[in-house]
C-alpha positions, 0 to 999 in steps of 0.5 A: 166535140169528139166521139170514142167508138168501141166495137163489140162482137157477140153478147146479148143485145136484149140483156144489155139493154135491160141491164142499162134500163135497170141501172138508169131506173135505180140511179145506179148508172155510173157513166164516165165523167165528162161524157155528153151523150151515148149512142149504140148501134146494133147489128143484131143479125151479125151480133155486132155493136158500136158504142159511141160515146161523145166528149168535149175533148180528147183529154176527157176521153183519156180521163174516162178510159179507167171508168170504161175498163171497169165497166167491162169488169161490171158487165159479163162478157156473155152480155156485153160481147167481146170488144174488138176495137176502140177508135177516137174521132173528132166530130166534123158534123153533127146536124139534124135535117 
């Protein structure tokens, strides 16, 4: 499994959560193909956020990049924040304790 970690600064965390919930409830959520799971880590005090998406392979992440870019066009920057980096990691351990 591989994780795509996108870092963001700024934005409106509460509005972002609200938009996500509305899209899920309405059935309009259109995530990138091949995505298995999503995790968002929020440092509200520092106005930073990590958006971690999990895929089966690097190729699946590469295939999803166009959709990630279009999602950036759909969510205003004042809500999503400014993307500062994208890094792909192989998941070496995923274990509940």
